[in-house]
C-alpha positions as CSV (number, residue, x, y, z in Angstrom):
1,M,19.9,-27.8,7.4
2,T,17.9,-26.5,4.5
3,V,16.5,-29.8,3.3
4,V,12.7,-29.4,3.6
5,A,11.9,-33.0,2.5
6,A,13.8,-35.9,1.0
7,S,12.1,-39.2,0.2
8,A,12.3,-42.2,-2.1
9,Y,9.2,-43.5,-3.8
10,V,8.3,-46.9,-5.3
11,Q,5.3,-47.1,-7.6
12,G,4.2,-43.6,-6.4
13,K,4.2,-44.6,-2.7
14,L,6.6,-43.4,0.0
15,A,9.3,-46.0,0.5
16,R,11.9,-44.4,2.8
17,P,13.1,-41.0,4.1
18,L,16.5,-39.7,3.0
19,S,19.2,-37.6,4.7
20,L,22.1,-35.7,3.4
21,D,24.0,-37.0,6.4
22,D,24.0,-40.4,4.7
23,P,25.2,-39.6,1.1
24,D,25.4,-43.3,0.1
25,G,21.7,-43.7,1.1
26,L,20.6,-40.9,-1.3
27,K,21.0,-43.0,-4.4
28,P,17.7,-44.6,-5.5
29,H,17.4,-48.4,-5.2
30,E,15.9,-50.6,-7.8
31,G,12.5,-49.4,-8.8
32,E,12.7,-46.2,-6.8
33,F,12.9,-42.5,-7.7
34,V,14.1,-39.8,-5.3
35,W,12.6,-36.3,-4.7
36,I,14.7,-34.0,-2.6
37,G,13.6,-30.4,-1.8
38,L,15.9,-27.7,-0.5
39,V,15.5,-24.0,0.4
40,E,18.4,-21.6,0.2
41,P,21.0,-24.4,0.4
42,D,24.7,-23.7,1.1
43,E,27.5,-24.8,-1.1
44,G,28.3,-27.8,1.0
45,E,24.9,-29.3,0.7
46,L,24.8,-28.9,-3.0
47,R,28.3,-30.5,-3.3
48,V,27.0,-33.5,-1.4
49,L,24.2,-33.9,-3.9
50,Q,26.6,-33.3,-6.7
51,Q,28.7,-36.2,-5.6
52,A,25.8,-38.4,-5.0
53,F,23.9,-37.8,-8.3
54,G,26.7,-36.7,-10.6
55,L,25.3,-33.2,-11.1
56,H,27.0,-31.0,-13.6
57,P,29.3,-28.3,-12.0
58,L,27.8,-25.5,-14.2
59,A,24.3,-26.4,-13.1
60,V,25.4,-26.4,-9.5
61,E,27.0,-23.0,-9.9
62,D,23.8,-21.7,-11.4
63,A,21.8,-23.0,-8.5
64,L,24.1,-21.4,-6.0
65,T,24.0,-17.9,-7.6
66,A,20.2,-18.0,-8.2
67,R,20.2,-15.2,-10.7
68,Q,19.2,-17.1,-13.8
69,T,16.5,-16.5,-16.3
70,P,14.0,-19.3,-17.0
71,K,15.7,-21.9,-19.1
72,V,16.2,-25.6,-19.8
73,D,19.8,-26.9,-20.0
74,V,20.7,-30.5,-21.0
75,Y,23.7,-32.1,-19.4
76,G,24.1,-35.6,-20.9
77,Q,21.2,-37.6,-19.5
78,Q,20.2,-34.9,-17.0
79,L,18.2,-31.7,-17.2
80,F,18.7,-28.4,-15.4
81,V,15.5,-26.4,-15.4
82,V,15.1,-22.8,-14.0
83,A,11.7,-21.4,-13.2
84,K,10.8,-18.0,-11.7
85,T,8.3,-17.6,-8.8
86,A,6.5,-14.4,-8.0
87,H,4.3,-13.0,-5.3
88,L,2.9,-9.5,-4.5
89,E,4.1,-7.4,-1.6
90,N,2.8,-3.9,-1.2
91,D,2.2,-3.3,-4.9
92,N,5.6,-4.7,-5.7
93,I,6.0,-8.1,-7.5
94,V,8.8,-10.0,-5.7
95,Y,10.5,-12.7,-7.6
96,G,12.2,-15.9,-6.5
97,E,13.8,-18.8,-8.3
98,T,13.3,-22.5,-8.3
99,D,15.9,-24.7,-9.8
100,F,15.4,-28.4,-10.8
101,F,18.0,-31.1,-11.2
102,V,16.3,-33.8,-13.2
103,G,17.7,-37.3,-13.7
104,Q,16.3,-40.6,-14.8
105,R,15.4,-41.5,-11.2
106,F,15.8,-38.4,-9.1
107,L,14.5,-34.8,-8.9
108,I,16.1,-32.1,-6.8
109,T,14.3,-28.8,-6.3
110,V,16.2,-25.8,-5.0
111,R,14.1,-22.8,-3.9
112,H,15.4,-19.2,-3.5
113,G,13.2,-16.4,-2.4
114,S,10.0,-18.3,-2.9
115,A,7.1,-17.5,-0.5
116,R,5.3,-20.8,-1.2
117,A,6.6,-24.1,0.1
118,H,6.1,-27.4,-1.7
119,T,4.9,-29.2,1.4
120,E,1.2,-29.1,0.5
121,L,1.9,-30.1,-3.1
122,R,4.1,-33.0,-2.0
123,A,1.3,-34.2,0.3
124,Q,-1.3,-34.0,-2.5
125,L,1.0,-36.0,-4.8
126,E,1.7,-38.6,-2.2
127,A,-2.1,-38.9,-1.8
128,A,-2.4,-39.8,-5.5
129,P,0.2,-42.6,-6.0
130,V,-1.2,-43.5,-9.4
131,L,-0.1,-40.1,-10.7
132,L,3.1,-40.0,-8.7
133,A,4.0,-43.4,-10.2
134,H,4.7,-41.6,-13.5
135,G,8.1,-40.5,-11.9
136,V,10.3,-37.5,-11.9
137,D,8.9,-35.9,-15.1
138,Y,5.4,-35.8,-13.6
139,V,6.7,-34.3,-10.4
140,L,8.5,-31.7,-12.5
141,H,5.2,-30.9,-14.2
142,A,3.4,-30.7,-10.9
143,V,5.9,-28.2,-9.3
144,L,6.0,-26.1,-12.5
145,D,2.2,-26.0,-12.5
146,F,2.3,-25.1,-8.8
147,I,4.6,-22.2,-9.5
148,V,2.5,-20.9,-12.4
149,D,-0.7,-21.1,-10.4
150,G,1.0,-18.7,-8.0
151,Y,0.9,-16.0,-10.7
152,M,-2.9,-15.7,-10.7
153,P,-3.3,-14.2,-7.2
154,I,-1.0,-11.4,-8.3
155,V,-3.3,-10.7,-11.3
156,D,-6.4,-10.9,-9.2
157,T,-5.2,-8.5,-6.6
158,I,-4.1,-5.9,-9.1
159,E,-7.4,-6.3,-11.0
160,D,-9.3,-5.5,-7.8
161,D,-7.2,-2.5,-7.2
162,L,-7.8,-1.3,-10.7
163,H,-11.5,-1.5,-10.3
164,A,-11.3,0.7,-7.3
165,F,-9.1,3.1,-9.3
166,E,-11.8,3.3,-12.0
167,R,-14.5,4.1,-9.6
168,R,-12.3,6.7,-7.9
169,A,-11.4,8.3,-11.2
170,L,-15.0,8.8,-12.1
171,D,-15.9,10.4,-8.8
172,A,-13.0,12.7,-8.0
173,F,-9.5,13.8,-9.0
174,L,-6.8,11.2,-8.5
175,S,-4.2,12.3,-6.0
176,R,-0.5,12.4,-6.8
177,A,0.0,9.3,-4.7
178,E,-2.6,7.4,-6.7
179,I,-1.1,8.5,-10.0
180,A,2.3,7.4,-8.8
181,R,0.8,4.0,-7.8
182,I,-0.7,3.6,-11.3
183,F,2.7,4.1,-12.9
184,N,4.3,1.7,-10.4
185,L,1.7,-1.0,-11.1
186,R,2.2,-0.5,-14.8
187,R,6.0,-0.8,-14.5
188,A,5.6,-3.9,-12.4
189,L,3.2,-5.5,-14.9
190,M,5.7,-4.8,-17.7
191,K,8.4,-6.5,-15.8
192,F,6.1,-9.4,-15.0
193,K,5.2,-9.8,-18.7
194,K,8.9,-10.1,-19.5
195,L,9.1,-13.1,-17.1
196,L,6.1,-14.9,-18.7
197,G,7.7,-15.1,-22.1
198,P,10.8,-17.2,-21.0
199,M,8.5,-19.3,-18.8
200,T,6.4,-20.2,-21.8
201,Q,9.6,-21.2,-23.7
202,V,10.7,-23.5,-20.9
203,V,7.3,-25.3,-20.7
204,S,7.1,-25.5,-24.5
205,A,10.6,-27.1,-24.7
206,L,9.5,-29.7,-22.1
207,E,6.4,-30.4,-24.1
208,H,7.8,-30.5,-27.7
209,H,11.5,-31.3,-27.6
210,D,12.9,-34.8,-27.2
211,L,14.6,-34.3,-23.9
212,P,16.1,-36.9,-21.5
213,C,14.1,-37.8,-18.4
214,I,10.8,-36.6,-20.1
215,D,8.5,-39.4,-21.1
216,S,6.3,-39.0,-24.1
217,E,3.2,-39.9,-22.0
218,V,3.9,-36.9,-19.6
219,R,4.5,-34.3,-22.3
220,P,0.8,-33.4,-22.7
221,Y,0.7,-32.4,-19.0
222,F,3.2,-29.6,-19.8
223,R,0.7,-28.2,-22.4
224,D,-1.7,-27.5,-19.5
225,V,1.0,-25.5,-17.7
226,R,1.7,-23.6,-20.9
227,D,-2.0,-22.8,-21.3
228,H,-2.0,-21.4,-17.8
229,I,1.0,-19.1,-18.6
230,Q,-0.6,-17.9,-21.8
231,R,-3.9,-17.1,-20.0
232,T,-1.9,-15.1,-17.4
233,E,-0.2,-13.2,-20.3
234,I,-3.5,-12.3,-21.7
235,L,-4.8,-11.1,-18.4
236,V,-1.6,-9.1,-17.8
237,D,-2.0,-7.4,-21.2
238,G,-5.6,-6.6,-20.3
239,L,-4.5,-5.1,-17.0
240,R,-1.9,-2.9,-18.7
241,E,-4.6,-1.5,-21.0
242,V,-6.9,-0.9,-18.1
243,L,-4.2,1.0,-16.3
244,T,-3.7,3.2,-19.3
245,S,-7.4,3.8,-19.7
246,V,-7.7,4.7,-16.0
247,F,-5.0,7.3,-16.4
248,E,-6.6,8.6,-19.6
249,I,-10.0,8.8,-18.1
250,S,-8.7,10.7,-15.1
251,S,-6.9,13.1,-17.4
252,L,-9.9,13.7,-19.6
253,L,-12.2,14.2,-16.6
254,E,-9.7,16.6,-15.0
255,Q,-9.5,18.6,-18.3
256,Q,-13.3,18.6,-18.4
257,R,-13.5,19.9,-14.8
258,Q,-10.9,22.5,-15.5
259,G,-12.7,23.6,-18.7
260,L,-16.0,24.0,-16.7
261,I,-14.2,26.1,-14.0
262,T,-12.6,28.2,-16.8
263,R,-16.0,28.9,-18.4
264,Q,-17.6,29.8,-15.1
265,L,-14.8,32.2,-14.3
266,A,-15.1,33.7,-17.8
267,A,-18.9,34.1,-17.4
268,W,-18.6,35.8,-14.1
269,A,-15.8,38.0,-15.4
270,A,-18.1,39.1,-18.3
271,I,-20.9,39.9,-15.9
272,L,-18.7,41.9,-13.5
273,A,-17.2,43.8,-16.4
274,V,-20.5,45.7,-16.9
275,P,-20.6,47.5,-13.5
276,T,-16.9,47.9,-13.6
277,A,-17.1,49.7,-17.0
278,V,-20.0,51.9,-16.0
279,A,-18.4,52.8,-12.7
280,G,-15.1,53.5,-14.5
281,V,-16.8,56.0,-16.9
282,Y,-18.6,57.9,-14.1
283,G,-15.5,57.9,-12.0
284,M,-13.5,60.1,-14.5
285,N,-14.8,63.3,-12.9
286,F,-15.5,65.3,-16.1
287,E,-17.8,68.2,-15.7
288,H,-20.1,67.5,-18.6
289,M,-21.3,64.0,-18.4
290,P,-24.7,62.4,-19.5
291,E,-27.5,62.7,-16.9
292,L,-25.1,64.1,-14.3
293,K,-27.7,66.6,-13.1
294,W,-30.7,64.3,-13.5
295,T,-32.4,63.5,-10.2
296,Y,-33.0,59.8,-11.2
297,G,-29.7,59.3,-12.9
298,Y,-28.1,57.3,-10.1
299,P,-31.0,54.7,-9.7
300,A,-31.3,54.6,-13.5
301,V,-27.7,53.6,-13.9
302,L,-28.0,51.0,-11.2
303,A,-31.1,49.6,-12.9
304,G,-29.3,49.5,-16.2
305,I,-26.4,47.7,-14.7
306,A,-28.7,45.2,-13.0
307,L,-30.6,44.6,-16.2
308,I,-27.6,44.0,-18.4
309,C,-26.0,41.7,-15.7
310,G,-29.3,39.8,-15.4
311,L,-29.5,39.3,-19.2
312,L,-25.8,38.1,-19.3
313,Y,-26.5,35.7,-16.4
314,R,-29.5,34.3,-18.1
315,R,-27.6,33.8,-21.4
316,F,-24.7,32.0,-19.7
317,K,-27.0,29.9,-17.7
318,R,-28.7,28.7,-20.9
319,T,-25.4,27.8,-22.6
320,G,-24.3,25.8,-19.5
321,W,-21.5,28.2,-18.5
322,L,-23.1,28.8,-15.1
């Protein structure tokens, strides 16, 4: 059984537990609203709920396939809302889906691939009956807010990793594995950004549009969720810029280091060219050569080589090539 929790509430207080084994008992009594939470349900369980609450067949099919983009569909006096969950696993953002069947007096949540259960959230809401008394639209807001709050740990973790990358890039060359990780994170953030746009549209529709099951007094609560999503979008854009800057800084520093090494090699090559040239001239074995018969010719040539090399070394040292 994939039913995590199923309860009926009266004035925000727990009235009675529910069970799919008793389909007739699922329907809310007078003054009640029902909240049923499922995880990875099979077709039979959703068909039971479809019969009990009159769910639209297309919405049921969407909840079974769990490959939908965030959206809000209206079926008569019912809503079908799709939201995307996300969590971080080994530098990869893993996505799940939470589907909502919303009626005047019932809310059914169907989770697929979500790493965070709604158990703690349900307990918090049950501890605040004044808020829970608003009904299914407030619970819908609370679960959406819970999902969106799960985005922030992703951003915080990636931000911490980027700070480490920045320090590493300033101290040493980035390895091939680190560069590959930067590109993977950038690609993951781009995909994450594509998710945030539709999520913003979903919450904006719940806030602004005249939809069934959404009371005008609860609409301002969805504005808070939208603000959280937009703040996450801003942070994601900032992280993408930081990733780009880390890579650019690493490339610039590497070019600088390569340029320094090239200058050093060129300076030493110029210094070594002096004794090489002199030795090449005196190694040609001509009979008539300058100072060939001079007693002090050999030490004089060595002294001249040492003097010229010393002057070149001093010159390159002053210009910062050595």
